[in-house]
Each structure stands twice: as structure tokens, then as C-alpha cells.
GUMI-937353 format. One record per atom (N, C-alpha, C): atom name; chain; residue in one letter; x, y, z. Coordinates in steps of 0.1 Angstrom, whole numbers, padded with zeros to 4 digits. Atoms other than C-alpha are relative to their C-alpha. Layout:
! GUMI-937353
- CA / A / A / X / Y / Z $
...
***
This chain:
! GUMI-937353
- N / A / M / 0008 / -0012 / 0000 $
- CA / A / M / 0000 / 0000 / 0000 $
- C / A / M / 0009 / 0012 / 0000 $
- N / A / L / -0008 / -0012 / 0001 $
- CA / A / L / 0014 / 0034 / -0010 $
- C / A / L / -0006 / 0010 / 0010 $
- N / A / P / 0005 / -0010 / -0009 $
- CA / A / P / 0011 / 0063 / 0015 $
- C / A / P / -0008 / 0011 / -0006 $
- N / A / M / 0007 / -0011 / 0008 $
- CA / A / M / -0001 / 0088 / -0011 $
- C / A / M / -0007 / -0007 / -0011 $
- N / A / D / 0007 / 0008 / 0011 $
- CA / A / D / -0027 / 0068 / -0031 $
- C / A / D / -0011 / 0006 / -0007 $
- N / A / R / 0011 / -0008 / 0006 $
- CA / A / R / -0051 / 0095 / -0042 $
- C / A / R / 0004 / 0003 / -0015 $
- N / A / E / -0002 / -0003 / 0014 $
- CA / A / E / -0053 / 0097 / -0080 $
- C / A / E / 0014 / -0005 / -0005 $
- N / A / L / -0012 / 0005 / 0006 $
- CA / A / L / -0024 / 0074 / -0090 $
- C / A / L / -0002 / -0001 / -0015 $
- N / A / V / 0003 / 0000 / 0015 $
- CA / A / V / -0022 / 0082 / -0127 $
- C / A / V / 0012 / -0002 / -0009 $
- N / A / C / -0012 / 0002 / 0009 $
- CA / A / C / 0014 / 0078 / -0139 $
- C / A / C / 0011 / -0007 / 0007 $
- N / A / M / -0012 / 0006 / -0006 $
- CA / A / M / 0047 / 0060 / -0134 $
- C / A / M / 0011 / 0000 / -0010 $
- N / A / A / -0012 / 0001 / 0009 $
- CA / A / A / 0082 / 0059 / -0148 $
- C / A / A / 0009 / -0010 / 0007 $
- N / A / M / -0008 / 0011 / -0005 $
- CA / A / M / 0107 / 0031 / -0144 $
- C / A / M / 0014 / 0001 / -0005 $
- N / A / R / -0013 / 0003 / 0004 $
- CA / A / R / 0144 / 0025 / -0145 $
- C / A / R / 0004 / -0013 / 0008 $
- N / A / P / -0003 / 0013 / -0007 $
- CA / A / P / 0161 / -0008 / -0133 $
- C / A / P / 0000 / 0001 / 0015 $
- N / A / D / -0001 / 0000 / -0014 $
- CA / A / D / 0167 / 0004 / -0098 $
- C / A / D / -0010 / 0009 / 0007 $
- N / A / L / 0009 / -0010 / -0006 $
- CA / A / L / 0139 / 0029 / -0092 $
- C / A / L / -0013 / 0001 / -0008 $
- N / A / L / 0013 / -0001 / 0005 $
- CA / A / L / 0102 / 0033 / -0098 $
- C / A / L / -0006 / 0013 / 0006 $
- N / A / A / 0006 / -0012 / -0004 $
- CA / A / A / 0085 / 0067 / -0097 $
- C / A / A / -0015 / -0001 / -0003 $
- N / A / V / 0015 / 0001 / 0001 $
- CA / A / V / 0047 / 0069 / -0091 $
- C / A / V / -0006 / 0014 / 0003 $
- N / A / G / 0006 / -0013 / -0002 $
- CA / A / G / 0027 / 0101 / -0095 $
- C / A / G / -0014 / -0001 / 0005 $
- N / A / S / 0013 / 0000 / -0005 $
- CA / A / S / -0003 / 0109 / -0075 $
- C / A / S / -0006 / 0014 / 0000 $
- N / A / H / 0007 / -0013 / 0000 $
- CA / A / H / -0027 / 0138 / -0067 $
- C / A / H / 0010 / 0012 / 0003 $
- N / A / S / -0009 / -0011 / -0004 $
- CA / A / S / 0001 / 0159 / -0051 $
- C / A / S / 0014 / -0005 / 0004 $
- N / A / H / -0013 / 0005 / -0003 $
- CA / A / H / 0032 / 0137 / -0047 $
- C / A / H / 0006 / -0009 / -0010 $
- N / A / I / -0007 / 0010 / 0008 $
- CA / A / I / 0058 / 0116 / -0064 $
- C / A / I / 0006 / -0009 / 0010 $
- N / A / M / -0006 / 0010 / -0009 $
- CA / A / M / 0067 / 0084 / -0046 $
- C / A / M / 0011 / -0007 / -0008 $
- N / A / L / -0011 / 0008 / 0006 $
- CA / A / L / 0101 / 0068 / -0053 $
- C / A / L / 0001 / -0013 / 0007 $
- N / A / L / 0000 / 0013 / -0006 $
- CA / A / L / 0103 / 0031 / -0048 $
- C / A / L / 0012 / -0008 / -0006 $
- N / A / D / -0011 / 0009 / 0004 $
- CA / A / D / 0132 / 0006 / -0050 $
- C / A / D / -0006 / -0014 / 0000 $
- N / A / P / 0006 / 0013 / 0000 $
- CA / A / P / 0117 / -0027 / -0062 $
- C / A / P / 0009 / -0011 / 0005 $
- N / A / R / -0010 / 0010 / -0005 $
- CA / A / R / 0148 / -0046 / -0050 $
- C / A / R / 0000 / -0001 / 0015 $
- N / A / Q / 0000 / 0000 / -0014 $
- CA / A / Q / 0142 / -0038 / -0014 $
- C / A / Q / -0013 / -0005 / 0006 $
- N / A / P / 0012 / 0005 / -0006 $
- CA / A / P / 0117 / -0054 / 0010 $
- C / A / P / -0010 / 0012 / 0004 $
- N / A / C / 0008 / -0012 / -0002 $
- CA / A / C / 0105 / -0020 / 0021 $
- C / A / C / 0003 / 0010 / -0012 $
- N / A / M / -0003 / -0006 / 0013 $
- CA / A / M / 0102 / -0005 / -0013 $
- C / A / M / 0000 / 0015 / 0000 $
- N / A / L / 0001 / -0014 / 0001 $
- CA / A / L / 0093 / 0031 / -0005 $
- C / A / L / 0014 / 0007 / 0005 $
- N / A / V / -0013 / -0006 / -0002 $
- CA / A / V / 0125 / 0052 / -0007 $
- C / A / V / -0002 / 0015 / 0005 $
- N / A / K / 0003 / -0014 / -0003 $
- CA / A / K / 0111 / 0088 / -0006 $
- C / A / K / -0013 / 0004 / -0006 $
- N / A / V / 0012 / -0006 / 0005 $
- CA / A / V / 0080 / 0108 / -0010 $
- C / A / V / 0003 / 0015 / -0002 $
- N / A / V / -0004 / -0014 / 0004 $
- CA / A / V / 0085 / 0141 / -0029 $
- C / A / V / -0013 / 0008 / -0002 $
- N / A / E / 0012 / -0008 / 0002 $
- CA / A / E / 0058 / 0168 / -0027 $
- C / A / E / 0001 / 0007 / -0014 $
- N / A / S / 0001 / -0007 / 0013 $
- CA / A / S / 0047 / 0181 / -0061 $
- C / A / S / 0000 / 0015 / 0002 $
- N / A / L / 0000 / -0014 / -0001 $
- CA / A / L / 0053 / 0218 / -0066 $
- C / A / L / -0014 / 0006 / -0005 $
- N / A / D / 0013 / -0004 / 0004 $
- CA / A / D / 0018 / 0219 / -0081 $
- C / A / D / -0010 / -0008 / 0008 $
- N / A / A / 0009 / 0008 / -0009 $
- CA / A / A / -0001 / 0206 / -0051 $
- C / A / A / -0015 / 0001 / -0004 $
- N / A / C / 0014 / 0002 / 0003 $
- CA / A / C / -0036 / 0193 / -0058 $
- C / A / C / -0004 / 0002 / -0015 $
- N / A / Q / 0003 / 0000 / 0015 $
- CA / A / Q / -0033 / 0197 / -0096 $
- C / A / Q / 0003 / -0014 / -0006 $
- N / A / G / -0003 / 0014 / 0005 $
- CA / A / G / -0020 / 0161 / -0100 $
- C / A / G / 0012 / -0001 / -0008 $
- N / A / V / -0012 / 0004 / 0008 $
- CA / A / V / 0012 / 0146 / -0113 $
- C / A / V / -0006 / -0008 / -0011 $
- N / A / R / 0006 / 0007 / 0012 $
- CA / A / R / 0001 / 0135 / -0148 $
- C / A / R / 0010 / -0007 / -0008 $
- N / A / S / -0010 / 0007 / 0008 $
- CA / A / S / 0034 / 0124 / -0164 $
- C / A / S / 0013 / 0001 / 0007 $
- N / A / L / -0014 / 0001 / -0006 $
- CA / A / L / 0069 / 0113 / -0152 $
- C / A / L / 0009 / -0006 / -0010 $
- N / A / C / -0010 / 0005 / 0009 $
- CA / A / C / 0101 / 0106 / -0171 $
- C / A / C / 0013 / 0000 / 0007 $
- N / A / F / -0013 / 0000 / -0005 $
- CA / A / F / 0135 / 0095 / -0160 $
- C / A / F / 0010 / 0004 / -0011 $
- N / A / Q / -0011 / -0003 / 0009 $
- CA / A / Q / 0166 / 0110 / -0176 $
- C / A / Q / 0012 / 0000 / 0009 $
- N / A / E / -0011 / 0003 / -0009 $
- CA / A / E / 0195 / 0095 / -0157 $
- C / A / E / -0004 / 0003 / 0014 $
- N / A / D / 0003 / -0004 / -0013 $
- CA / A / D / 0194 / 0112 / -0123 $
- C / A / D / -0010 / 0011 / 0002 $
- N / A / L / 0009 / -0011 / 0001 $
- CA / A / L / 0167 / 0136 / -0133 $
- C / A / L / -0014 / -0006 / -0002 $
- N / A / I / 0014 / 0004 / 0002 $
- CA / A / I / 0129 / 0131 / -0130 $
- C / A / I / -0007 / 0012 / -0005 $
- N / A / S / 0008 / -0011 / 0005 $
- CA / A / S / 0108 / 0154 / -0152 $
- C / A / S / -0015 / -0004 / 0004 $
- N / A / C / 0013 / 0002 / -0005 $
- CA / A / C / 0073 / 0158 / -0139 $
- C / A / C / -0010 / 0010 / -0007 $
- N / A / G / 0011 / -0009 / 0006 $
- CA / A / G / 0042 / 0171 / -0159 $
- C / A / G / -0012 / 0000 / 0009 $
- N / A / S / 0011 / -0002 / -0010 $
- CA / A / S / 0013 / 0185 / -0139 $
- C / A / S / -0013 / 0002 / -0007 $
- N / A / G / 0013 / -0003 / 0005 $
- CA / A / G / -0024 / 0189 / -0144 $
- C / A / G / -0002 / 0015 / -0003 $
- N / A / R / 0001 / -0015 / 0003 $
- CA / A / R / -0019 / 0227 / -0145 $
- C / A / R / 0009 / 0004 / -0011 $
- N / A / G / -0008 / -0003 / 0012 $
- CA / A / G / 0004 / 0224 / -0175 $
- C / A / G / 0014 / 0005 / 0003 $
- N / A / R / -0013 / -0004 / -0003 $
- CA / A / R / 0037 / 0228 / -0158 $
- C / A / R / 0010 / -0012 / 0000 $
- N / A / L / -0011 / 0010 / 0000 $
- CA / A / L / 0070 / 0208 / -0161 $
- C / A / L / 0010 / 0004 / 0010 $
- N / A / F / -0010 / -0002 / -0010 $
- CA / A / F / 0092 / 0205 / -0131 $
- C / A / F / 0011 / -0011 / -0002 $
- N / A / F / -0011 / 0009 / 0001 $
- CA / A / F / 0126 / 0188 / -0128 $
- C / A / F / 0006 / -0002 / 0014 $
- N / A / Y / -0005 / 0004 / -0013 $
- CA / A / Y / 0137 / 0169 / -0097 $
- C / A / Y / 0013 / -0007 / -0002 $
- N / A / D / -0014 / 0006 / 0000 $
- CA / A / D / 0174 / 0160 / -0092 $
- C / A / D / 0001 / -0010 / 0011 $
- N / A / L / -0001 / 0011 / -0010 $
- CA / A / L / 0178 / 0127 / -0075 $
- C / A / L / 0013 / 0001 / 0008 $
- N / A / R / -0012 / -0001 / -0007 $
- CA / A / R / 0214 / 0135 / -0065 $
- C / A / R / -0001 / 0010 / 0011 $
- N / A / T / 0001 / -0011 / -0010 $
- CA / A / T / 0205 / 0167 / -0046 $
- C / A / T / -0013 / -0001 / 0008 $
- N / A / N / 0013 / 0001 / -0006 $
- CA / A / N / 0170 / 0156 / -0036 $
- C / A / N / -0007 / 0014 / 0000 $
- N / A / A / 0006 / -0013 / 0001 $
- CA / A / A / 0157 / 0190 / -0048 $
- C / A / A / -0005 / 0003 / -0014 $
- N / A / Y / 0004 / -0005 / 0013 $
- CA / A / Y / 0138 / 0206 / -0076 $
- C / A / Y / 0011 / 0009 / -0006 $
- N / A / M / -0011 / -0008 / 0006 $
- CA / A / M / 0162 / 0222 / -0101 $
- C / A / M / -0005 / 0014 / -0005 $
- N / A / P / 0003 / -0013 / 0006 $
- CA / A / P / 0162 / 0259 / -0110 $
- C / A / P / 0003 / -0002 / -0015 $
- N / A / L / -0002 / 0001 / 0014 $
- CA / A / L / 0160 / 0264 / -0148 $
- C / A / L / 0008 / 0011 / -0005 $
- N / A / R / -0007 / -0011 / 0007 $
- CA / A / R / 0183 / 0283 / -0171 $
- C / A / R / -0009 / 0009 / -0008 $
- N / A / E / 0008 / -0010 / 0007 $
- CA / A / E / 0169 / 0314 / -0187 $
- C / A / E / -0001 / -0003 / -0015 $
- N / A / D / 0001 / 0002 / 0015 $
- CA / A / D / 0177 / 0302 / -0223 $
- C / A / D / -0008 / -0012 / -0004 $
- N / A / I / 0009 / 0011 / 0004 $
- CA / A / I / 0154 / 0272 / -0222 $
- C / A / I / -0013 / 0007 / -0007 $
- N / A / R / 0011 / -0006 / 0007 $
- CA / A / R / 0126 / 0280 / -0247 $
- C / A / R / -0009 / -0010 / -0007 $
- N / A / D / 0010 / 0009 / 0007 $
- CA / A / D / 0095 / 0265 / -0263 $
- C / A / D / 0001 / 0003 / -0014 $
- N / A / L / -0002 / -0002 / 0014 $
- CA / A / L / 0102 / 0260 / -0299 $
- C / A / L / -0013 / 0001 / -0008 $
- N / A / T / 0013 / -0001 / 0007 $
- CA / A / T / 0065 / 0259 / -0308 $
- C / A / T / -0006 / 0014 / 0002 $
- N / A / E / 0006 / -0013 / -0002 $
- CA / A / E / 0059 / 0295 / -0297 $
- C / A / E / 0004 / 0008 / -0013 $
- N / A / E / -0002 / -0009 / 0012 $
- CA / A / E / 0058 / 0323 / -0324 $
- C / A / E / 0014 / 0005 / -0001 $
- N / A / D / -0014 / -0005 / 0000 $
- CA / A / D / 0091 / 0338 / -0314 $
- C / A / D / 0009 / -0009 / 0007 $
- N / A / P / -0008 / 0010 / -0006 $
- CA / A / P / 0116 / 0310 / -0307 $
- C / A / P / 0012 / 0006 / 0008 $
- N / A / K / -0012 / -0006 / -0007 $
- CA / A / K / 0142 / 0335 / -0294 $
- C / A / K / -0003 / 0004 / 0014 $
- N / A / Q / 0003 / -0005 / -0013 $
- CA / A / Q / 0123 / 0343 / -0263 $
- C / A / Q / -0010 / -0009 / 0007 $
- N / A / F / 0009 / 0008 / -0008 $
- CA / A / F / 0106 / 0322 / -0236 $
- C / A / F / -0012 / 0008 / 0003 $
- N / A / K / 0012 / -0007 / -0002 $
- CA / A / K / 0070 / 0331 / -0234 $
- C / A / K / -0010 / -0006 / 0010 $
- N / A / G / 0008 / 0007 / -0010 $
- CA / A / G / 0057 / 0308 / -0207 $
- C / A / G / -0005 / 0009 / 0011 $
- N / A / Q / 0005 / -0008 / -0010 $
- CA / A / Q / 0036 / 0322 / -0180 $
- C / A / Q / 0006 / -0005 / 0014 $
- N / A / R / -0006 / 0004 / -0013 $
- CA / A / R / 0050 / 0323 / -0145 $
- C / A / R / -0010 / 0006 / 0011 $
- N / A / E / 0009 / -0005 / -0011 $
- CA / A / E / 0026 / 0325 / -0115 $
- C / A / E / 0005 / -0006 / 0013 $
- N / A / Q / -0002 / 0004 / -0013 $
- CA / A / Q / 0032 / 0323 / -0078 $
- C / A / Q / 0014 / -0006 / 0004 $
- N / A / L / -0013 / 0006 / -0003 $
- CA / A / L / 0064 / 0302 / -0079 $
- C / A / L / 0011 / 0009 / -0005 $
- N / A / S / -0011 / -0008 / 0005 $
- CA / A / S / 0098 / 0318 / -0084 $
- C / A / S / 0002 / -0002 / -0014 $
- N / A / P / 0001 / -0001 / 0014 $
- CA / A / P / 0104 / 0327 / -0120 $
- C / A / P / 0004 / -0013 / -0008 $
- N / A / R / -0005 / 0011 / 0008 $
- CA / A / R / 0123 / 0296 / -0132 $
- C / A / R / 0000 / -0014 / 0006 $
- N / A / E / 0001 / 0013 / -0006 $
- CA / A / E / 0112 / 0266 / -0112 $
- C / A / E / -0008 / -0010 / -0009 $
- N / A / Y / 0008 / 0008 / 0009 $
- CA / A / Y / 0090 / 0253 / -0140 $
- C / A / Y / -0001 / 0005 / -0014 $
- N / A / L / 0003 / -0004 / 0013 $
- CA / A / L / 0082 / 0254 / -0176 $
- C / A / L / -0015 / 0000 / -0001 $
- N / A / Q / 0014 / 0000 / 0002 $
- CA / A / Q / 0046 / 0264 / -0185 $
- C / A / Q / -0004 / -0004 / -0014 $
- N / A / L / 0005 / 0003 / 0014 $
- CA / A / L / 0028 / 0247 / -0214 $
- C / A / L / -0008 / 0012 / -0005 $
- N / A / G / 0008 / -0011 / 0007 $
- CA / A / G / 0012 / 0271 / -0239 $
- C / A / G / -0014 / -0003 / -0001 $
- N / A / K / 0014 / 0000 / 0002 $
- CA / A / K / -0023 / 0276 / -0250 $
- C / A / K / -0005 / -0013 / -0007 $
- N / A / G / 0005 / 0011 / 0007 $
- CA / A / G / -0026 / 0248 / -0275 $
- C / A / G / -0013 / 0003 / -0007 $
- N / A / W / 0013 / -0002 / 0006 $
- CA / A / W / -0061 / 0243 / -0291 $
- C / A / W / -0011 / -0004 / 0010 $
- N / A / L / 0012 / 0003 / -0008 $
- CA / A / L / -0094 / 0244 / -0272 $
- C / A / L / -0012 / 0002 / -0008 $
- N / A / C / 0013 / -0002 / 0007 $
- CA / A / C / -0128 / 0239 / -0287 $
- C / A / C / -0009 / 0008 / 0009 $
- N / A / T / 0008 / -0009 / -0008 $
- CA / A / T / -0147 / 0269 / -0274 $
- C / A / T / -0015 / 0001 / -0004 $
- N / A / E / 0014 / 0000 / 0004 $
- CA / A / E / -0179 / 0262 / -0293 $
- C / A / E / -0008 / -0011 / 0006 $
- N / A / D / 0007 / 0011 / -0006 $
- CA / A / D / -0187 / 0231 / -0273 $
- C / A / D / -0009 / 0004 / 0011 $
- N / A / D / 0010 / -0004 / -0010 $
- CA / A / D / -0217 / 0232 / -0250 $
- C / A / D / 0005 / 0000 / 0014 $
- N / A / I / -0006 / 0001 / -0013 $
- CA / A / I / -0198 / 0221 / -0220 $
- C / A / I / 0009 / 0013 / 0003 $
- N / A / Y / -0008 / -0012 / -0001 $
- CA / A / Y / -0173 / 0249 / -0225 $
- C / A / Y / -0008 / 0013 / 0002 $
- N / A / Q / 0009 / -0012 / -0001 $
- CA / A / Q / -0200 / 0275 / -0231 $
- C / A / Q / -0008 / 0001 / 0013 $
- N / A / Q / 0008 / 0000 / -0013 $
- CA / A / Q / -0220 / 0265 / -0200 $
- C / A / Q / 0008 / 0001 / 0012 $
- N / A / L / -0007 / 0001 / -0012 $
- CA / A / L / -0193 / 0259 / -0175 $
- C / A / L / 0014 / 0008 / 0001 $
- N / A / F / -0014 / -0004 / -0001 $
- CA / A / F / -0159 / 0273 / -0185 $
- C / A / F / 0003 / 0013 / -0008 $
- N / A / T / -0002 / -0012 / 0009 $
- CA / A / T / -0165 / 0305 / -0206 $
- C / A / T / 0010 / 0011 / 0007 $
- N / A / H / -0008 / -0010 / -0007 $
- CA / A / H / -0149 / 0328 / -0179 $
- C / A / H / 0011 / -0006 / 0008 $
- N / A / E / -0011 / 0007 / -0008 $
- CA / A / E / -0123 / 0303 / -0166 $
- C / A / E / 0012 / -0001 / -0009 $
- N / A / R / -0012 / 0003 / 0007 $
- CA / A / R / -0087 / 0300 / -0175 $
- C / A / R / 0002 / -0015 / -0001 $
- N / A / I / -0002 / 0015 / 0002 $
- CA / A / I / -0081 / 0265 / -0190 $
- C / A / I / 0014 / -0003 / -0003 $
- N / A / Y / -0014 / 0004 / 0002 $
- CA / A / Y / -0047 / 0250 / -0186 $
- C / A / Y / 0001 / -0014 / -0007 $
- N / A / N / -0002 / 0013 / 0006 $
- CA / A / N / -0034 / 0221 / -0207 $
- C / A / N / 0008 / -0009 / 0010 $
- N / A / A / -0008 / 0009 / -0008 $
- CA / A / A / -0023 / 0192 / -0185 $
- C / A / A / 0010 / -0007 / -0009 $
- N / A / C / -0010 / 0006 / 0007 $
- CA / A / C / 0009 / 0176 / -0195 $
- C / A / C / -0001 / -0015 / 0003 $
- N / A / Y / 0003 / 0014 / -0002 $
- CA / A / Y / -0002 / 0140 / -0200 $
- C / A / Y / 0011 / -0010 / -0004 $
- N / A / A / -0011 / 0009 / 0003 $
- CA / A / A / 0030 / 0126 / -0215 $
- C / A / A / 0011 / 0009 / -0005 $
- N / A / H / -0011 / -0007 / 0005 $
- CA / A / H / 0065 / 0138 / -0223 $
- C / A / H / 0012 / -0009 / -0001 $
- N / A / A / -0012 / 0008 / 0003 $
- CA / A / A / 0098 / 0124 / -0236 $
- C / A / A / 0011 / 0008 / -0005 $
- N / A / W / -0013 / -0006 / 0005 $
- CA / A / W / 0134 / 0134 / -0243 $
- C / A / W / 0004 / -0006 / -0013 $
- N / A / D / -0006 / 0005 / 0013 $
- CA / A / D / 0150 / 0131 / -0277 $
- C / A / D / 0013 / -0007 / 0003 $
- N / A / P / -0012 / 0007 / -0002 $
- CA / A / P / 0180 / 0109 / -0282 $
- C / A / P / 0012 / 0008 / 0004 $
- N / A / T / -0011 / -0008 / -0004 $
- CA / A / T / 0204 / 0138 / -0278 $
- C / A / T / -0001 / 0006 / 0014 $
- N / A / Q / 0003 / -0005 / -0014 $
- CA / A / Q / 0188 / 0147 / -0244 $
- C / A / Q / 0001 / 0015 / 0001 $
- N / A / T / 0000 / -0015 / 0001 $
- CA / A / T / 0186 / 0184 / -0255 $
- C / A / T / -0014 / 0006 / -0002 $
- N / A / K / 0014 / -0005 / 0003 $
- CA / A / K / 0149 / 0186 / -0264 $
- C / A / K / -0010 / -0009 / 0007 $
- N / A / L / 0010 / 0007 / -0008 $
- CA / A / L / 0118 / 0176 / -0245 $
- C / A / L / -0014 / 0003 / -0007 $
- N / A / M / 0013 / -0001 / 0007 $
- CA / A / M / 0085 / 0170 / -0263 $
- C / A / M / -0011 / -0003 / 0011 $
- N / A / C / 0011 / 0003 / -0009 $
- CA / A / C / 0053 / 0172 / -0242 $
- C / A / C / -0014 / 0002 / -0008 $
- N / A / V / 0013 / 0000 / 0006 $
- CA / A / V / 0017 / 0165 / -0252 $
- C / A / V / -0010 / 0000 / 0011 $
- N / A / G / 0010 / -0001 / -0010 $
- CA / A / G / -0015 / 0172 / -0234 $
- C / A / G / -0013 / 0006 / -0005 $
- N / A / G / 0013 / -0006 / 0003 $
- CA / A / G / -0049 / 0189 / -0233 $
- C / A / G / -0007 / 0004 / 0013 $
- N / A / P / 0007 / -0004 / -0011 $
- CA / A / P / -0075 / 0202 / -0210 $
- C / A / P / -0002 / -0011 / 0010 $
- N / A / L / 0002 / 0009 / -0011 $
- CA / A / L / -0078 / 0185 / -0176 $
- C / A / L / -0015 / -0003 / 0003 $
- N / A / A / 0014 / 0002 / -0004 $
- CA / A / A / -0115 / 0191 / -0170 $
- C / A / A / -0008 / -0009 / -0009 $
- N / A / F / 0008 / 0010 / 0007 $
- CA / A / F / -0139 / 0163 / -0180 $
- C / A / F / -0009 / 0007 / -0010 $
- N / A / G / 0009 / -0006 / 0010 $
- CA / A / G / -0158 / 0171 / -0212 $
- C / A / G / 0005 / 0010 / -0009 $
- N / A / L / -0006 / -0010 / 0008 $
- CA / A / L / -0135 / 0197 / -0226 $
- C / A / L / 0008 / -0007 / -0011 $
- N / A / K / -0007 / 0005 / 0012 $
- CA / A / K / -0120 / 0191 / -0261 $
- C / A / K / 0011 / 0009 / -0003 $
- N / A / G / -0012 / -0008 / 0003 $
- CA / A / G / -0085 / 0203 / -0269 $
- C / A / G / 0012 / -0009 / -0001 $
- N / A / C / -0013 / 0007 / 0000 $
- CA / A / C / -0049 / 0194 / -0274 $
- C / A / C / 0012 / 0010 / 0001 $
- N / A / Y / -0012 / -0008 / -0001 $
- CA / A / Y / -0014 / 0206 / -0269 $
- C / A / Y / 0012 / -0008 / -0004 $
- N / A / L / -0013 / 0007 / 0004 $
- CA / A / L / 0020 / 0197 / -0284 $
- C / A / L / 0011 / 0011 / 0002 $
- N / A / G / -0011 / -0010 / -0002 $
- CA / A / G / 0052 / 0215 / -0273 $
- C / A / G / 0013 / -0007 / -0001 $
- N / A / L / -0014 / 0005 / 0001 $
- CA / A / L / 0089 / 0211 / -0280 $
- C / A / L / 0009 / 0010 / 0007 $
- N / A / W / -0009 / -0009 / -0008 $
- CA / A / W / 0113 / 0226 / -0254 $
- C / A / W / 0014 / -0003 / -0004 $
- N / A / H / -0014 / 0002 / 0003 $
- CA / A / H / 0149 / 0232 / -0262 $
- C / A / H / 0009 / 0009 / 0009 $
***
């Protein structure tokens, strides 16, 4: 039994470690040990849900329900600050990072863009017209050179139709 078992929606594996994403935590498990739980890491996007996880050596990238990408360093047991020159190649001006930054310090996460949202749908018209809709990051993967990160997603709210694809460099 996992200690944080609300909304277990994703996992990532490597031979010595398993990461499981929940409503507001990432649980790290070592399948070789009798007591498998190694560490519980709180998501920086509490209550928005960890929606995707990916290992890249000693780095875990984490996609959230609010459309944010965080990077957790297993060597330091801390979230990584991001360099200013990381940019979304799908934005109109690839020379400048245009992600939105709210509440957290400026470079603790990457924010997914607007993507496409069907605004003519009845559900959107009745319930979400005056709401800001974020694209959840449902999956992401590194390219073979480990310099680009592709993420895909869409609206988190049930009934909304939309999609997002982003390439970070």
C-alpha cells in the first residue's frame, strides 16, 4: 500500500527505481528492497495532480495537471532551477521564452502554452467561458540527444476538447 494513493495516474521506471505520480506527490520506490518506499516528494503543483513522469539519468521530469513541467534532481533531492535560455520551440518567437509564471519563483518550472481548445462546445459554453483553462501535461519524452523535450496534453476538465504539443529546447 502506498502512503499517497489518491489519483495514482502515472509512473516511470528504470532498473533500480520506480516513480509513481499521485494527486500531489511523487513516490520513489526501489523494487529490489523489502520496504520499497524510498522517498515521497511533494509536487510543486499541489492538488493539480502529477500527470506524467520521465527519468533522464538522475533527473525526473514531472508534468502536472496545471500544465507545468518540473525537474527533480535525485542527486541533490531537490527541484532544479532552470536556465533562462530554455525555450518553447512551438511559440511564435523562438528566441524568447513566453511561458507564464505564476506564484512560484520565475524559473522553477516550464509552463505549457495555450494549444487548441474547442470553445464552441456546449460544456465549455455552459461551465468554462470565464475560466482560464490549462493544458495538463499527459506525456513527455526526451529526444536521443537529451537536449529537447516534447510534451503533449490537453484540458484536464472532463468534457472539454482540446490538445497541446510542445517542444522545449
